[in-house]
Backbone as CSV, one residue per row, in Angstrom:
resi,resn,N_x,N_y,N_z,CA_x,CA_y,CA_z,C_x,C_y,C_z
1,GLN,0.839,-1.189,0.000,0.000,0.000,0.000,0.878,1.244,0.000
2,VAL,0.284,2.363,-0.393,0.997,3.627,-0.391,1.339,4.001,1.045
3,GLN,2.588,4.377,1.266,3.019,4.779,2.595,3.999,5.937,2.481
4,LEU,3.763,6.966,3.276,4.642,8.117,3.351,5.168,8.226,4.778
5,VAL,6.464,8.434,4.915,7.096,8.517,6.222,7.937,9.772,6.295
6,GLU,7.604,10.653,7.240,8.364,11.876,7.448,9.482,11.644,8.458
7,SER,10.545,12.411,8.323,11.638,12.380,9.276,12.380,13.707,9.220
8,GLY,13.276,13.923,10.165,14.105,15.111,10.167,13.696,16.186,11.144
9,GLY,12.580,16.006,11.815,12.150,16.986,12.791,13.004,16.942,14.040
10,GLY,12.818,17.942,14.889,13.572,18.015,16.123,13.549,19.412,16.699
11,LEU,14.433,19.635,17.652,14.549,20.927,18.315,15.565,21.789,17.584
12,VAL,15.179,23.020,17.280,16.060,23.934,16.561,15.913,25.334,17.148
13,GLN,16.997,26.081,17.188,16.979,27.439,17.713,16.432,28.416,16.682
14,PRO,15.827,29.516,17.133,15.385,30.534,16.178,16.521,30.975,15.271
15,GLY,16.223,31.089,13.988,17.234,31.440,13.005,17.988,30.261,12.442
16,GLY,17.815,29.105,13.027,18.496,27.915,12.555,17.808,27.283,11.362
17,SER,18.327,26.129,10.963,17.816,25.434,9.784,17.700,23.946,10.048
18,LEU,16.834,23.298,9.305,16.728,21.852,9.302,16.045,21.409,8.021
19,ARG,16.195,20.132,7.702,15.604,19.590,6.490,14.721,18.402,6.840
20,LEU,13.476,18.481,6.427,12.531,17.400,6.611,12.504,16.520,5.372
21,SER,12.281,15.227,5.577,12.234,14.271,4.484,10.894,13.560,4.455
22,CYS,10.439,13.247,3.257,9.226,12.466,3.052,9.587,11.326,2.119
23,ALA,9.697,10.131,2.674,10.052,8.953,1.900,8.808,8.144,1.576
24,ALA,8.753,7.601,0.364,7.566,6.896,-0.100,7.865,5.429,-0.378
25,SER,6.850,4.615,-0.208,6.880,3.220,-0.622,5.638,2.933,-1.455
26,ALA,5.751,1.978,-2.363,4.662,1.514,-3.221,4.330,2.484,-4.357
27,ILE,4.853,3.678,-4.336,4.651,4.631,-5.416,5.978,5.288,-5.768
28,THR,6.040,5.836,-6.957,7.188,6.621,-7.383,6.814,8.086,-7.277
29,LEU,7.438,8.790,-6.345,7.051,10.160,-6.043,7.233,11.102,-7.215
30,ASP,8.111,10.784,-8.132,8.359,11.651,-9.272,7.097,11.902,-10.094
31,TYR,6.149,10.978,-10.050,4.947,11.081,-10.878,3.816,11.857,-10.213
32,TYR,3.922,12.141,-8.939,2.780,12.667,-8.194,3.128,13.927,-7.426
33,ALA,2.105,14.749,-7.236,2.251,15.930,-6.403,2.406,15.525,-4.941
34,ILE,3.316,16.198,-4.241,3.532,15.974,-2.816,3.380,17.306,-2.095
35,GLY,2.529,17.327,-1.100,2.318,18.525,-0.310,2.879,18.374,1.087
36,TRP,3.325,19.491,1.648,3.729,19.567,3.048,2.709,20.416,3.803
37,PHE,2.318,19.928,4.966,1.372,20.610,5.829,1.951,20.684,7.231
38,ARG,1.388,21.554,8.042,1.803,21.616,9.432,0.611,21.968,10.315
39,GLN,0.682,21.506,11.543,-0.356,21.807,12.517,0.308,22.201,13.828
40,ALA,0.128,23.460,14.198,0.662,23.978,15.446,-0.329,23.719,16.570
41,PRO,0.133,23.713,17.816,-0.769,23.476,18.946,-1.927,24.466,18.965
42,GLY,-3.143,23.944,19.048,-4.328,24.781,19.110,-4.746,25.413,17.808
43,LYS,-4.098,25.063,16.708,-4.415,25.649,15.420,-4.814,24.572,14.418
44,GLU,-5.490,25.009,13.366,-5.868,24.101,12.302,-4.665,23.759,11.436
45,ARG,-4.732,22.606,10.805,-3.680,22.213,9.890,-3.691,23.133,8.673
46,GLU,-2.512,23.554,8.235,-2.405,24.453,7.106,-1.428,23.908,6.073
47,GLY,-1.696,24.204,4.826,-0.784,23.842,3.765,0.428,24.750,3.770
48,VAL,1.598,24.170,3.586,2.854,24.906,3.602,3.456,24.999,2.208
49,SER,3.525,23.873,1.517,4.191,23.828,0.226,3.697,22.630,-0.563
50,CYS,3.956,22.655,-1.860,3.620,21.530,-2.721,4.554,21.531,-3.918
51,ILE,4.895,20.348,-4.386,5.667,20.195,-5.608,4.897,19.259,-6.525
52,SER,4.708,19.666,-7.770,3.934,18.867,-8.707,4.761,17.702,-9.230
53,GLY,4.057,16.665,-9.700,4.741,15.538,-10.291,5.307,15.887,-11.653
54,THR,6.335,15.188,-12.042,7.007,15.284,-13.341,7.666,16.641,-13.584
55,ASP,6.872,17.711,-13.609,7.410,19.034,-13.911,8.114,19.685,-12.727
56,GLY,7.738,19.316,-11.515,8.388,19.853,-10.337,8.083,21.312,-10.056
57,ILE,6.911,21.792,-10.430,6.507,23.153,-10.120,6.201,23.253,-8.632
58,THR,6.684,24.302,-7.999,6.568,24.434,-6.547,5.648,25.575,-6.156
59,TYR,5.055,25.435,-4.968,4.152,26.428,-4.406,4.457,26.569,-2.920
60,TYR,4.258,27.787,-2.393,4.497,28.057,-0.987,3.436,28.996,-0.450
61,THR,3.055,28.775,0.790,2.189,29.731,1.450,3.001,30.974,1.798
62,ASP,2.332,32.114,1.900,3.028,33.385,2.047,3.947,33.434,3.268
63,SER,3.559,32.808,4.340,4.318,32.907,5.581,5.674,32.211,5.531
64,VAL,5.902,31.359,4.536,7.161,30.625,4.466,7.966,30.952,3.218
65,LYS,7.451,31.789,2.343,8.171,32.135,1.123,9.517,32.780,1.454
66,GLY,10.543,32.318,0.774,11.884,32.823,1.011,12.634,32.089,2.095
67,ARG,11.950,31.298,2.896,12.588,30.551,3.980,12.519,29.040,3.776
68,PHE,11.443,28.555,3.163,11.251,27.121,2.935,11.509,26.796,1.471
69,THR,12.082,25.626,1.231,12.311,25.149,-0.124,11.929,23.680,-0.219
70,ILE,11.040,23.358,-1.147,10.644,21.981,-1.378,11.403,21.453,-2.590
71,SER,11.825,20.199,-2.529,12.574,19.604,-3.624,12.333,18.103,-3.665
72,ARG,12.727,17.490,-4.766,12.517,16.061,-4.959,13.804,15.393,-5.404
73,ASP,14.109,14.248,-4.814,15.219,13.411,-5.228,14.616,12.134,-5.796
74,THR,14.614,12.008,-7.112,13.964,10.872,-7.747,14.688,9.558,-7.470
75,VAL,16.004,9.608,-7.331,16.773,8.395,-7.065,16.409,7.813,-5.706
76,LYS,16.290,8.679,-4.711,15.954,8.232,-3.361,14.457,8.142,-3.126
77,ASN,13.654,8.532,-4.119,12.194,8.511,-3.994,11.756,9.278,-2.744
78,THR,12.300,10.472,-2.600,12.101,11.273,-1.401,11.859,12.728,-1.778
79,VAL,10.960,13.367,-1.058,10.723,14.802,-1.174,11.200,15.470,0.106
80,TYR,11.892,16.592,-0.034,12.460,17.303,1.099,11.774,18.647,1.295
81,LEU,11.810,19.106,2.527,11.409,20.462,2.852,12.536,21.097,3.652
82,GLN,13.303,21.962,3.004,14.373,22.689,3.666,13.781,23.904,4.355
83,ILE,14.044,24.026,5.637,13.513,25.122,6.433,14.688,25.957,6.928
84,ASN,14.749,27.210,6.519,15.812,28.121,6.922,15.239,29.268,7.746
85,ASN,16.110,29.871,8.562,15.713,31.013,9.385,14.407,30.731,10.116
86,VAL,14.395,29.659,10.864,13.165,29.239,11.526,12.705,30.282,12.534
87,LYS,11.397,30.379,12.688,10.762,31.285,13.620,9.923,30.476,14.598
88,SER,9.550,31.104,15.691,8.778,30.413,16.709,7.458,29.890,16.152
89,GLU,6.863,30.616,15.221,5.597,30.197,14.652,5.716,28.983,13.736
90,ASP,6.951,28.551,13.463,7.148,27.343,12.671,6.996,26.076,13.503
91,THR,6.912,26.214,14.812,6.728,25.059,15.676,5.411,24.364,15.337
92,ALA,5.490,23.089,14.978,4.307,22.351,14.557,4.695,20.913,14.247
93,VAL,3.687,20.081,14.076,3.881,18.767,13.490,3.754,18.922,11.983
94,TYR,4.745,18.454,11.253,4.776,18.591,9.807,4.423,17.253,9.150
95,TYR,3.528,17.309,8.175,3.048,16.135,7.464,3.316,16.277,5.970
96,CYS,3.584,15.168,5.309,3.568,15.151,3.862,2.382,14.320,3.391
97,ALA,1.909,14.612,2.181,0.709,13.960,1.672,0.716,13.959,0.149
98,THR,-0.071,13.065,-0.434,-0.221,13.007,-1.877,-1.654,12.646,-2.237
99,ASP,-2.087,13.077,-3.406,-3.401,12.706,-3.917,-3.295,11.786,-5.123
100,LEU,-2.083,11.308,-5.416,-1.800,10.437,-6.548,-2.206,11.077,-7.878
101,GLU,-2.099,12.391,-7.944,-2.302,13.144,-9.166,-1.052,13.943,-9.471
102,ARG,-0.880,14.335,-10.713,0.336,15.038,-11.084,0.361,16.468,-10.565
103,LEU,-0.765,17.152,-10.652,-0.822,18.557,-10.284,-1.135,18.723,-8.811
104,CYS,-0.626,19.796,-8.221,-0.927,20.095,-6.832,-2.397,20.473,-6.697
105,PRO,-3.112,19.853,-5.779,-4.526,20.197,-5.592,-4.687,21.521,-4.867
106,ASP,-5.901,22.080,-4.959,-6.176,23.366,-4.332,-6.573,23.235,-2.872
107,SER,-7.035,22.065,-2.472,-7.526,21.855,-1.118,-6.874,20.634,-0.497
108,GLU,-6.595,20.709,0.802,-6.024,19.561,1.491,-7.002,18.404,1.551
109,ARG,-8.290,18.669,1.345,-9.284,17.603,1.312,-9.073,16.667,0.135
110,ASP,-8.344,17.111,-0.869,-8.081,16.291,-2.044,-6.925,15.321,-1.838
111,TYR,-6.152,15.494,-0.791,-5.050,14.590,-0.503,-5.579,13.308,0.127
112,ASP,-5.181,12.177,-0.418,-5.716,10.890,0.011,-4.788,10.123,0.946
113,TYR,-3.492,10.370,0.865,-2.524,9.619,1.646,-1.649,10.568,2.427
114,TRP,-1.471,10.265,3.702,-0.749,11.125,4.631,0.283,10.342,5.416
115,GLY,1.382,11.003,5.741,2.351,10.433,6.648,1.928,10.625,8.087
116,GLN,2.746,10.115,8.997,2.412,10.176,10.416,2.806,11.493,11.066
117,GLY,3.646,12.259,10.411,4.070,13.549,10.927,5.398,13.496,11.646
118,THR,6.095,14.628,11.647,7.338,14.779,12.387,7.318,16.131,13.098
119,GLN,7.735,16.138,14.353,7.638,17.328,15.194,8.820,18.258,14.971
120,VAL,8.521,19.529,14.743,9.526,20.583,14.693,9.248,21.539,15.843
121,THR,10.239,21.744,16.700,10.100,22.640,17.831,11.185,23.705,17.757
122,VAL,10.769,24.965,17.707,11.696,26.089,17.643,11.779,26.705,19.030
123,SER,12.949,26.664,19.621,13.129,27.170,20.975,14.590,27.519,21.201
124,SER,14.814,28.562,21.995,16.166,28.950,22.368,16.623,28.252,23.636
């Protein structure tokens, strides 16, 4: 079955950097859109970024533009989320997801498969 597994989360100081990974099984990520989401304590889950299948077109929510970078490694069948200059508001559980379609969907309701999440905590 389709399985997505996130990793790379942890404790990071404000202004620091880390890279999250989304590894897939049973599917080839190069063909499908992969989205990154996050859910902070007491807040709704929000979309952060997405990379489309094949063409690799990327999208970012306004709050992370210039700081987050999504990328794909086809050999490792993994999608990454590079997070730079982290801020306190970046503290959240980060999830990756796919809808098994090439283009990035407009709504998170269209995503059918989700990882278990990885915790990112920004603290000094």
